[in-house]
N, C-alpha and C positions, 0 to 999 in steps of 0.2 A: 338390877335384874339382868341376867344373861339371856341374850336373844339369839335364836337360830333363824336364819332366812331360808325359806324354801323358794328357790328360783334365783336366777342370776342375770335376768334380762333387763329391759329398759326400766320397768317400774321398780324392780328390786334395787336398782342403782339410785333412783330417786329416794326410796325409803332409806337406803344406807346413808346417803348424803344427809338426810334429815336426822338420822340417829347420831351421826358424828357431832351435830350441833345440839344434842339433846340436853337433858337435865344434868348430865354429868355423873349420874349414878347407874345408868343403863348402858350395857356394852354388847355390841354385836360381836359374837365370838365364833360363829360357824355359818356355813352355807351349804345347801344341797342344790344340785342341778342334775337333770337327766343326762347332761353331757359333762363328763368329768373334767375335760379340758376347760370348759367354761367356768366350772366351779373353781378350778385352780386359779384361773385368771382373776375371777371376782375376789377370791381370798387374797391374792397378791395385791390387788388394787386397794383393798380395805384393811390390809395387814391382819388377816384372820389366820389363825394357826390350824383351823379345822375345816376341811372341805370333803365332800363325799357325793357319790351318786346313789346312795342308799338312804332313802327318806326315813324308814323306820329306825335305823341305827341312829340317825341324827336326832330325831324327835325323842327317843328314849334315853339319850344321854343324861346322866345325873346332873350335869352342870348347866342344863338348859331349863330356864324358867318360863320363857315365853317364845312362841313360834309365830313368825310372820309368813303368811301365804302370799306369794307374788307369782303364782303359776297361772297357766291358761285356765279358762273357766271350766273346762271339762275335768280338770284335776282337783278342783276345790273340795269336792265331797270326800274323796279318798284321803286327802290331806287332813281335813277336819276330823275324819274318823280316826286317823292315826294319832292326832293330838288328844282326842277324847279318850282313847284307849290308854294313852300314856299320862292322862290327867294333867296336861300342859295347857295353860292359857293360850288362846289362839286369836290372832288378828288377821282377818282375811280381806284382801283387796276386793274392790267392786267389780262386777256385780257379785253378790254372794253366791247365787246359783244361776244356771241357765234357765230354770223354771222355778215357779213358786214351790212346787212339790220337792224339788231338789233342795231349795233353801230351807224349807220347813224341816226336812230330815236333818240338816246341819244344825239348825236351831235346837231341835230335840236332843241331838247328840251332846252339845255342850251343856245344856241344862241338866241332862241326866248325869253327866260326869261331874257336875259342880264346878265347872271352870268358866272363865269369862270368854265370851265370844264378842270380839270387837270388830265392827264393820268399818273398814278403812275408806270412808267417803271423804276424801280430802277437801273437796270443794265446799263442804259444810264447816270447814275450819279456817278458811282464809281470813286474814285480818279484817277485810272489808265486810265479809259476811257476818263474822262474829259481832262486829260493832253495829251493823244494821239490825241483827237479831235482838241485840240489847234495846235498841230504839223501839222495835216492835213490842217487846215484852214490857217496856216502860209505858206503852200506850201512846207513843208519839204520833202514830198514824192511824189510831183508832182500830176498829175491827178490820182485819184484812179481808178484802172482797175478791181479790184477783192477784195471783202470783205467776209470773212468767219467767222461764229460764231458757237460755239458748246456748248451745255449744255446737260449734261447727269448725271443721278443719279439713285438710286434704286427705285424711285417712290414717289409720294406725300403721305402726312400724313392722310388727311381727306377722308372719304368715298365718298363724292360727286365727287371728281376728277375722280374716277373710273367709274362713271355713265355717260354714253354718253349724256343722255338727260339733265342732270343738267349742265355738263361741256361744252357741245358742241363739244366734241371730246376727243382725248387722249393726248399723249405727244406733238403733234404738236401744238395744241391750247394752251397747258399749257406752254411749253418751247419754241416752235417755235416763239411765239410772241416776246419773248426777242431777239432771234437771228436775226429775220427779222428787227426789229427796230434798233438794233446795226449796222447791215450792211447798212441799209438805211441812218443812220447818216453819216457813213464814205463816202458813195458814194455821198450823197447830197440829202437832203429831197426835194429839188426843182426838182430833176430828177425823171421823171415818171417811176414807175415799169410797165413793158409792158406784160411780159409773165412768166409763171412758169411751171417748170417740176418737178414732185415730186414722190417719192416712199414712201410708208408706209407699215408697217407690224405689226402683233400681234405675237410676237416671244416667249414670256414667260408667260404673265399673262392671266388668263381666263376672258377676258373682250371683249366687242363688239367693242371698239375703238382700235386705234393703240397704241402700246407701243414703237415704233421706227419709225423715219422718216428722210429722207434726201431730200433736194430740192435745185433747182437752180432758180434764178430770173434774167431775162434779164431787163436791164434798157435802157431808150431811148437814152442815150449817149454811149451805147456799153458796159458799165460796167456790171459786174456780181456779184450778191449776192449769198451766199451759206449758208445753215444751216444744222446742224446735231443735232438731238435730240433723247433722249432715256430715258425710265424708266427702262432699263435693265442693266445699268452700275453698277458694284459692286465696292465698295471702297470709297464711299462718293459722293461729288458733283464736277463735272468737268466743269469748265467754262473757255473757251479759245477763243480768237479772233485773226485772222490773216488778215492783210491788205497789198495789193500789189499795189504800185503806179509806175509811170514812173520814179521817182527819188529816190525811197526807199521803205522800207517795215516796218511793225509794227507787233510785236508778243506779245500778252498779255496772261499771266496766272493769272486769277482773283481769283481762288479758288483752293483748294486741294493741289497743290504743289507750295507754294508761299514763301518758305524759312523758314518756322516755322515747325519743325518736333520734335516729342517727343515720347519716348517709355514709356509704362506703363503696369503694370501687371493687370490693370483693377480695381484699387481701386478708381479711380475718377468717375466723372459723365459726364455731357454734354461736348462734344468736339467741334463740329461745325455742322451747318445745314447739314442734310442728312448723317452724319457720321454713319456707320453701327456698329461700335464697339468702346469700350473705353479701349481696350487692344491691345498690340502690338505696332507697329510703327503708330503714329497718326499724323494728320496734322491740328492742331488747327489754328484758325484765330485770329489775334491780337485784332482787334476791328471789330467784325462781322457786327454790324449795320452800321458803317461808311464805311467799305470796300465793302459792298454790295450796297452802294449808298444812303441809306435811309436818312441820315442827309442832304446831299447835295440836295437831291430831295425835301425835305420839305422846306428847305431854299429857293430854287428857286420858289416853288409853292406859298409860303406866300409872298415873295417879289413881285411876279407877281400880286397877288391880290391887294396888297398895292399900287403898282405903276401903276395898270391898264394896264399891259403889258401881252403879251403871255408868258406862261411858255415854257421851252425847250421842254416839252412833253405835248401836248394838246389832247382833245377829237378828233380833226381832225386827229392827228397822230394815235390814237387808231383805228379810222375808216379805215385809209389806211392799217394798219397792218391786220385788219380783212378781208379787200378786198383781200389782198395777200394770206391769209390763205384759203379763199374760193376757190381761183383759184388753190391752192396747193391740196386741197382735191379733187377737180374735176379732176385735172391731175392724181392724184393717182388712180382714177377710170378708166380714159380713156387711160392712158399711153401716152398721147400726151402733147405737150406744150399747155397751156391754157391761154387765155387773162385775165389780171387783170381788172375787171370791177369796175370803179370808177365813182361815180356820183359827179359832181362838183369839178373836179381837180383844185387845187389852185397853182400848181407849174408852171414850164416852159411849155409853149405850144408847143415849138419845140426844138429839140436838134440835134446838128451835131454829128453823130456817126462815121464820117470818121476818119481814123487814121491820126495823125499828125506826119509824119516821120521826123527825125532829119537829116538835111543836113550836109555833110562834106565840100563840096564845090559846085560850080554851077552844076557840072556834076554828083556828087555822093551823095547817102544817106549813113549815118553812121549806120551800123548794130550793131557793138560791138567794144569796146576797150578791149584789153587783154594783160596781162603780163604773158609770158610763164615761165615754170620752169627754162629755160636757162637764163632768165633775159631779153629776147627780148620783146620789146613793139610792138604790132601789132594792126592794124585796119582792121576790116572786112567791106568792102564797097560794095555798089550795084550801078551800073550805072543807072541813071534815065531814059535813053532812051532804051538801049539794055537789061537792066535787068541782065546783067552779074555781078556775085559776084566775088570779088577779095580780096586779102590780101595785105596790105601795111605794110612794116617794117618801123617803125618810131623810132627805138632804138637810132639812131645817133642824132635825133633831141631832 
């Protein structure tokens, strides 16, 4: 497939780097930028013969099969509209929209046009994440009860991120979209997000939007999602996930402290995304493009187009994330749990959120098994009728 890139900035270059290492059958052939000089520079760097500052001309070229949107958030809807009109498959960077209403319009456009809308949520394609998701689906940790994701760094590179009108918000729309979708995958995309409680603050930067946020998301089956995001974190980019299930737990450190540490007096150059220094103890990343999920993401997207299947992350997923973020922003204002408003929910219609307690025998629930320092093996039991809690020594058995 021949690919056109809309945008020539930071994320566009990450995408282009991933495409260079792609399946070998997909080729980035052209680039659009609002600044023609930047388009020309991007084209020269990636050996592209076609560059322009006219989006419609590029999207409508007969030799373009797929369009990748790597533009500021306020330009996503117009770019998707151009792709839908031209009947070109479109892959859009996160977040899909600034609001759920904006994202829903984009979802409706691609579905009406009969094209694929792929949501470029790279952190749901990292090698560690994909392997951990397989463990969850295989039942290794039982039913997921709680999923937490954290992303924090010193702040984004481009000016438009810091402008609330262009971006749609601050750290929550920028980073929270990652964390929300990560937790949603672990809990199960078929499980409806019900309510959100959120706190936001502008702690460091002189901006109108938030530079820090924390939130909790209730799901219809009783599971909880949690996100922590900040543009105030010093020392690089911190990406971590934690998942708790009835039969086990998962802990992922995706970035920052991953086992690769180096000391330098500062003679080198680029270290890793959001690294604040190139001197002292540093935390480089072995293959940044792959470890951040870009190569797996594009392989999945292009395979989905070719096979006429849904990608792991679609425009519908982007819409659900925006709906959760909308509820989070409202909660931050009201200080209350706010309902997630979803138009056209496609997952489970009902969920049983009652606890499924483990029985020890006909009369007792098993609360806990424990081995004490003395070597004793004990069970903590609860009588099903009286509610009395007791301890049973099973050392001899």
